[in-house]
C-alpha positions in Angstrom: 0.0 0.0 0.0 1.4 3.5 -0.9 2.4 5.7 2.0 0.8 9.0 2.8 2.3 12.4 2.0 3.1 13.1 5.6 4.4 9.6 6.4 8.1 10.5 6.0 10.2 13.4 7.2 12.0 15.5 4.6 15.1 16.5 6.6 17.8 14.4 5.0 19.2 12.4 8.0 15.7 11.8 9.5 14.5 10.6 6.1 17.5 8.3 5.7 16.8 6.6 8.9 13.0 6.5 8.4 13.4 4.8 5.0 14.9 1.7 6.5 12.1 -1.0 6.3 10.0 0.8 3.7 9.4 -0.9 0.4 10.4 0.4 -3.0 8.1 -0.8 -5.8 8.9 -0.7 -9.5 6.0 -1.3 -12.0 7.5 -1.8 -15.5 6.0 -3.2 -18.7 7.5 -6.6 -18.0 6.2 -6.8 -14.4 6.4 -5.6 -10.8 9.5 -5.9 -8.6 9.8 -4.7 -5.0 12.3 -4.8 -2.2 12.5 -3.7 1.4 15.1 -0.9 2.0 17.9 -2.1 4.3 20.7 0.4 3.5 20.9 4.1 2.6 23.3 7.0 2.6 22.4 10.6 3.3 23.8 13.5 1.3 22.8 16.6 3.3 22.7 20.2 2.1 26.1 21.8 1.5 27.8 18.3 1.6 31.0 18.2 -0.3 30.3 14.6 -1.3 26.9 15.5 -2.8 26.2 16.1 -6.5 24.3 19.2 -5.4 27.4 20.8 -3.8 28.5 22.7 -7.0 25.0 24.1 -7.4 22.1 23.4 -9.7 22.9 21.9 -13.1 20.8 20.1 -15.8 21.9 16.8 -14.2 21.2 17.8 -10.6 18.0 19.9 -11.1 15.8 17.2 -9.5 17.8 17.4 -6.3 16.8 21.0 -5.9 13.1 20.3 -6.6 10.5 19.0 -4.2 11.3 16.3 -1.7 10.4 12.6 -2.1 11.1 12.4 -5.8 13.5 10.0 -7.7 16.9 11.4 -8.6 18.5 8.8 -11.0 21.9 9.2 -12.5 24.4 7.0 -14.3 27.9 6.2 -13.0 30.9 4.7 -14.8 28.8 5.1 -18.0 26.9 1.9 -17.2 25.3 1.7 -13.7 22.2 3.7 -12.6 21.8 4.8 -9.0 18.5 5.6 -7.3 18.2 8.5 -4.8 15.2 10.1 -3.0 15.2 13.9 -2.8 15.0 15.5 0.5 14.7 19.0 2.2 12.5 21.9 1.2 12.5 22.8 -2.5 15.7 24.7 -3.4 18.0 23.0 -0.9 19.7 20.3 -3.0 20.0 17.1 -1.0 19.0 13.5 -1.2 19.3 9.9 0.1 21.0 7.2 -1.9 19.3 3.8 -1.6 22.2 1.3 -1.5 20.5 -2.0 -0.8 17.2 -3.9 -0.8 15.9 -7.2 0.6 14.1 -8.6 -2.5 10.3 -9.2 -1.8 8.4 -9.4 -5.1 9.2 -10.3 -8.7 12.4 -12.2 -7.7 12.4 -14.3 -10.9 12.2 -11.0 -13.0 15.1 -9.5 -10.9 17.1 -12.7 -11.5 16.5 -12.5 -15.3 17.4 -8.8 -15.4 20.6 -9.3 -13.4 21.5 -12.7 -15.0 22.2 -14.3 -11.6 20.3 -16.6 -9.3 21.7 -15.7 -5.9 18.8 -13.8 -4.1 21.2 -12.2 -1.6 23.2 -10.5 -4.5 20.3 -9.2 -6.5 19.9 -5.8 -4.8 23.1 -5.6 -2.7 24.6 -2.3 -3.9 23.1 0.7 -5.7 23.9 -0.3 -9.3 22.6 -3.8 -8.7 19.3 -2.8 -7.2 18.6 -0.3 -10.0 19.3 -3.1 -12.5 17.1 -5.6 -10.6 14.2 -3.2 -10.4 14.6 -1.9 -14.0 15.3 1.7 -12.8 17.0 4.0 -15.4 17.0 7.7 -16.2 13.4 7.6 -17.3 12.5 7.5 -13.6 14.4 10.7 -12.9 12.0 13.2 -11.3 9.3 10.6 -10.6 7.1 11.4 -7.6 7.5 8.5 -5.2 4.3 9.1 -3.2 1.9 9.4 -6.2 0.8 6.7 -8.6 3.8 6.3 -10.8 6.1 3.5 -12.2 8.3 3.9 -9.1 6.8 4.4 -5.6 7.3 3.8 -1.9 5.1 1.5 0.1 4.6 0.9 3.8 6.9 -1.4 5.6 5.9 -5.1 5.6 7.5 -5.4 9.1 9.2 -3.2 11.5 12.9 -2.6 10.9 15.5 -4.2 13.2 18.1 -2.1 15.0 19.6 0.6 12.8 23.3 1.1 12.6 25.3 3.9 11.2 28.8 4.2 9.6 30.8 6.3 7.2 29.7 6.3 3.6 31.1 4.0 1.0 33.3 4.8 -2.0 33.6 8.6 -1.6 36.7 10.7 -1.3 35.1 14.0 -0.1 33.8 14.2 3.5 34.5 10.4 3.9 34.3 10.2 7.7 30.8 11.6 8.2 28.5 9.0 9.7 25.7 9.3 7.2 25.2 5.7 6.1 22.3 3.9 7.8 21.6 0.2 7.6 19.5 -2.6 9.2 21.8 -4.5 11.6 22.0 -8.2 10.8 20.5 -8.0 7.3 22.4 -10.3 4.9 21.3 -8.0 2.1 23.4 -5.0 3.3 26.3 -4.0 0.9 29.9 -2.9 1.6 32.6 -4.3 3.8 31.6 -6.3 6.9 33.5 -4.1 9.2 31.1 -1.2 8.3 28.0 -3.1 9.2 28.5 -4.8 12.6 
C-alpha cells in the first residue's frame, strides 16, 4: 500500500533513517518488482560529497526540486543509482538507496541481473537499480503518487539501525551518514562497516 504524503520526514538524516524498512516498488511493462530498503546514505545540504554541492545543473536539477522524488543518475557510464530527494525545494539534498531485501518479482530480478543468488540481486546501488529496472526515465518521478516507481509501507518493523561512514567517496568520507539494518544479509559494503 502506498504511503501518505506526511508519512516520511523531509530532513535528510531523518528521512534516511526512516526509509529503512519501507518498500520500493517498480512497475514496469515486464512486471512488478519490489524490495525492502535495508541500507541508505544521506547527502545533506552543502555536503562536499553530494552532486548538489556545486549548485544546480541540468543533471542535478531534480535534487533542488520538491522532496520525495526520484533522482536517478548514471555512474561509470553503465550503472544507474537511485536516490530520494529531501529537504524543502531549493536546498539540493538526497538519500542514496544502497541495498534492498528482495520481496516481489524475484524471478524477474534474476532475469534482469543474470544471476540466481537472491542475496546478491539488490546488494549495492547499481545492482538494485538493474534488478528493479530503474533507469534515467524514472528521474524526477514522484514517489508518493501513482507512478512507475513508488514507496510502500513497511511489511514489518525494521530491526536495529546502525550507522557508519559512507562507502566509495573521497570527499567528507568520515561523516556517519550511512544507515543500515543491523544483521541484514542484504546490506552491501565491507563487513566491518556493518557490525
